[in-house]
KEDREN-665338 format. One record per residue (C-alpha): x, y, z. Coordinates in steps of 0.02 Angstrom, whole numbers, plus 50000, padded with zeros to 5 digits. Layout:
BEGIN
XYZ;...
end
This chain:
BEGIN
500005000050000;500605017649964;500045034250033;499715048749916;499515066249986;498985059350155;497605048850078;497345030250070;497855022349908;498175004649852;499695000549750;499734988249604;500084973249716;498604976849829;497494979149677;498054962349607;497674953949773;495924960749770;495614953849597;496174936549655;495214936149819;493654946549789;492524934249878;493314938850044;494094955650008;493494972250078;493684988849990;493955003050114;493575020150041;494205034050154;495375048850136;496045047250315;497585036150312;497515032950499;495745026050483;496255015750331;497745008450421;496725004250577;495314996050478;496564986650371;497494979850523;495904973950609;495184965750453;496804957350400;496984949850575;495244942450548;495764934750381;495094947350256;496074954550110;495944973550116;496164986149976;496075004949996;495425019349892;495665037449943;494015043749874;492475038349778;493225041049607;494705029749645;493525016549715;492435017049558;493965015349447;494514999749541;492774992149534;492554996149350;494254987949317;493534971749386;493804971849574;492344963249663;492474964549852;491194956149964;490954973150050;491354991550030;491685001650188;491325019550137;491695036250216;490505050350173;491625065650186;493045064650058;493775076349927;493535074049740;492065061849750;491225059949919;490335044449984;488595050149932;489175053649754;490055036749751;488495027549809;487425036349678;488635031049541;488765013349611;486865011649608;486785017349426;487985003649371;487114986649354;488774977449379;489164986549542;487484990049624;487374973349715;489024975149808;488554978349990;489074994850068;489275000050250;489525018450285;490865022350415;490895040950448;491245053850581;489755063850520;488515065450663;487095061650543;487965046650464;486575034650514;485225045150431;486275048250276;486695029650263;484855025150279;484445037450140;485745028450033;484965011550075;486455005150175;486985002250355;487855016650441;489195016250576;489905031450664;491765034350694;492495029850811;491735012650795;491924998050916;492884983750838;491504971050871;490234982150784;491354984250632;491754965650623;489924960950640;489514972350494;490894964550388;490424946750435;488634949450376;489304951250199;490944941650198;491734925550258;493594927650300;494664916550190;493144910350096;491674915649989;490344928750012;488874924050123;
end
């Protein structure tokens, strides 16, 4: 993984891993590298492959290039393309719309905004058990999607 301008970004190796293990990979879309690193560490310890995108546009590019994670963990407040814009684009694409999304945001109204987007919403900081429960509802570590 590489960091660009303080944002999360996946390098070519991480992108290749996601293509190979999509049935138990998680795409984390967040511009805060500390959050990305923390989520990555927790999920990898639980057996998930994790790939990062620093904003919605980068996430869409990875998905349109063929990445198929079992779950997308999505921040709402990001530069370039925010989480709401990403979700709108994801829903318009028939090949991407069925990939589950969980919003993870520091926005005080994250739950309401997530509900309006038709997804589950978690507020930062999130308890590890809550995050893992959300991931486990969509993914099986080291195996296929549920």
